[in-house]
C-alpha positions in Angstrom: 12.7 2.7 -2.2 15.7 0.5 -2.8 18.1 3.4 -2.0 16.3 3.9 1.3 16.7 0.2 2.2 13.0 -0.5 2.3 13.0 -3.4 -0.3 13.9 -6.9 0.6 14.7 -9.8 -1.8 14.4 -13.2 -0.1 14.6 -11.5 3.3 17.8 -9.5 2.7 17.8 -5.8 2.5 18.5 -4.3 -1.0 20.1 -0.9 -1.4 20.6 -0.8 -5.2 17.8 -0.9 -7.7 20.0 -3.0 -10.0 19.8 -6.0 -7.7 19.4 -9.3 -9.5 16.0 -10.9 -9.2 15.4 -14.5 -10.4 12.2 -16.6 -10.7 11.3 -17.9 -7.2 12.6 -14.8 -5.4 10.3 -13.2 -2.8 10.1 -9.4 -2.8 8.9 -7.5 0.2 8.3 -3.7 0.3 6.0 -1.1 1.8 3.2 0.3 -0.3 1.1 3.1 1.1 -0.3 1.8 4.4 0.5 -2.0 3.9 3.4 -4.4 3.1 3.4 -6.1 -0.2 4.9 -9.6 -0.5 5.3 -11.0 -4.1 6.9 -14.1 -5.5 8.5 -13.7 -8.9 7.2 -16.5 -11.2 9.0 -15.6 -14.4 10.9 -12.7 -16.1 9.7 -11.1 -19.3 12.0 -10.8 -22.3 11.0 -7.2 -22.8 8.8 -4.6 -21.3 5.2 -5.1 -22.0 1.6 -4.2 -20.9 0.4 -4.4 -17.3 -1.8 -7.5 -18.0 1.3 -9.4 -18.9 3.2 -8.2 -15.9 0.5 -9.4 -13.6 1.1 -13.0 -14.8 4.8 -12.8 -13.9 4.3 -12.6 -10.1 2.2 -14.1 -7.3 0.9 -11.8 -4.6 1.5 -13.3 -1.2 0.5 -10.2 0.8 -1.9 -10.5 3.7 -5.3 -8.9 2.9 -5.6 -5.2 3.7 -7.5 -4.5 6.8 -11.0 -3.0 6.2 -11.2 0.7 6.4 -13.1 2.0 9.4 -16.1 4.2 8.9 -15.7 7.8 9.7 -16.7 8.6 13.3 -16.5 12.3 14.3 -14.7 12.9 17.6 -17.0 13.7 20.6 -16.0 17.3 20.4 -16.5 17.5 16.7 -12.8 18.2 15.9 -11.0 16.2 13.3 -7.4 14.9 13.5 -4.8 16.9 11.8 -3.8 15.7 8.3 -7.1 14.1 7.5 -8.0 16.8 4.9 -11.3 18.6 4.5 -14.4 16.8 5.6 -16.8 15.5 2.9 -20.4 16.7 2.7 -21.6 13.7 4.6 -18.9 14.2 7.3 -19.9 17.9 7.6 -23.5 16.9 8.2 -22.4 14.4 10.9 -20.3 17.0 12.6 -23.2 19.6 12.5 -25.6 17.0 13.9 -23.1 16.2 16.7 -22.8 19.9 17.5 -26.6 20.3 17.4 -26.6 22.8 14.5 
């Protein structure tokens, strides 16, 4: 992500993963379908468990928008890239088509 220029430290674009991060720095980067904003509170002396890592930063990200419930298209077709329908979705599509 750094090499691609998608990470920012205190608002400036970072292109190297070896960029210096200090306590108080604000990191911004894309994660799946949202943007993560985190403030570094402290640095660990060594690598440790995830529980310890969670105490070293503060998540400032806006809450993720709620996922919309599945609504089949009026013609019963699904958008490309959505994968195979679940059993519940297949029943909704069959009901829509009158099967």
